[in-house]
N, C-alpha and C positions, 0 to 999 in steps of 0.2 A: 860387355855381356860375357859371362863365363861359359866355357864349353861344357855342355851337359854330360858328355862322355867322361871328362875328367872328374866332374863332381860325382858321377856314378862310381867310377873307379875308387875315388877317395872314400866314398861311403862304404863300398864293399871292403876295402882294406881296413877301415876302422871297425867295421862289424867283425871281420875275421880276427882282428887284434884284441878287441874288448869283449865280444859276446861269445864267440865260438868256444874259447877256453872254459867258459862258465856253464856250458850246457849241462854237463853231468850234475853239477851242484843244483842248477835250476830244476832238473828233473827230480832229484832226491827231495828237495824242498816241496815241490809241487805234489809229489807222491804223499808226503806227510800231511800236507794241507787237505788234499782232496780225498785221500784214503782209497784211491781208485786209479789204476794204471792208465785207463783210457782218458779219464778226466785230467790226469796229470800231464799226459802227452798234449792234450788240447790246450791246457793252460800254458805249457812251455811254448807251444807253437804261437799262441796269442802273444805271449811275452816277447818272443823273438821278433814277431812281425812289428809290434809296437816299438821295440828297440831299433829295428832297422829304419823305421820311419823317423825316429828321433835321433839317430846317431850323429847327424850333422850338428845338433845342438849340445851334444855331450862333450864335456871338457876333458875327458880322459882320466879323471881322478876317481878312484874307488868304483870300478866297474861292477863289482859284485853287489855293492850296496845299491847302486843305480838300478841294476837289473832286478834285484829283489823288491825294490820300491815299485817298479813297473809291474812285477808279478803280483804284488799285493793289491795294487789298484785294479789290475785285470781280474783278479779273483773276486774282489768286492763287487765289480760290475757283473761278473758271472753269477754270483750268489743272488744279487738283486733280481736278475732276470729269471732265476730258477726258484725263487723263494717258495712258490706254492708246491713245488715238487720235493722240497727238502724233507726227506724221511730217512732216518738212519737205517742202513741195511745190515741186520744182524748176521747175515750169512757171509758178508764180505770178509770178515776176519777168518772164518773157516775156509773159505775159498783160497785166501792168501796162504794160510798154513798148509793146505793140501797141495798147493802148486809150488811150494818152496823146494829147492834141491836138498837132498839129504845125502849124508855120507854113511854108507852101510858098514863101515869098519867096526863100530862099537855100538851094538844095539842098546845096551844098558845106558850108555852116555846119551844116546838119542832120546830115550824115554825121559831121562832126567832133564835134558835140555828142553825138550818139548813141554814138559810140565812146568819148568821154570819160565819158558817163553810165554806159555799160556797165563801163568800167574802174573807176569809183568804186563801182558796185554790187558788183563782184567784190571790191574791196578791203574794202568794208564787210562783205560776207559772210564774208571770211576772218578777221574779228575775232572774238575770243571774245565771247559774249553780253553780258557786263558792260561791255565797251568799246563795242560796237555800240549798245547801248541809250543810253549817255551821249551818243554822237555824234548819234544820232537826236533825242534830247530837246533838246540844246543847239544843235547846228549846223543841224539840219533843222527842228525845231519852234520854235526860237528861245525856249526857256524859259531863264530865268536860272539861274545855278548853284544858287541857293537853291531855286527851284521844282523843279529836277531832283533836288536832294538830298532835298527833302520827298517828292517822288513815290517815289523809290527807298528812302527810309528810311535814308539814309547821310549822313555829314557832308559839308559843302560842300567841304572839302579833298579828300575822296575823289573827288568829281565832277571837281575840277580836275586831280587826278593821273591819273584814268582818261582824261579828255579829252586831256591832253597825250600820254599813252602811245598812245592810239588814233590821234591825228593823226600821230604819228611812224610808227606801223605802216602807216597808210594811205599816207603819203608813200613809205615804203620799198617797199611793195607796188606802187605805181604806177610807181616808177622801175625796179623789177625785172621786173614782169610786164605792166604796162600800156603801156609805151613812152612814158610821160609824165614830164617833168622840170619841176618847179616849175609844174605845172598846164598844161603845153603839150606838144603832141605832140613826141616826140624825133626 
């Protein structure tokens, strides 16, 4: 019979080695998925709790993919429980923009940057969810195609295809609605 203290120490050491270094990435991805800081923190906490419970069964390979899979499953379960309450909050984007840190050194650049950021936000919001999620994971959160594919449970080719189509739609949206051509004010 194994010593439970040793097992607990090994479990904590594995958690510290595989999970703790990924907390920042987990939070960024959770923030993209939930679009809410509080929900993101809850999702990361739920993910970490599940990872801690399962760390003894983890083989040590690809910890980020393993954690993102846990996060995806946790989010699916959370959405199922909340489904009646799912209503998109249009004020969330404005609150986020208002709470962002600003650099007061160049007011003109700030205005242009905010206008461009708002145009990008509108273009992202106009995308269907499956495209927006891929853009947020790959372009915003800097996950690899494989990590995004693992997270979403789809083939890497699907990620590449959705990303290409999403970028094309964003560019067209910016040219049509945002007054931007090739990333610059028209």
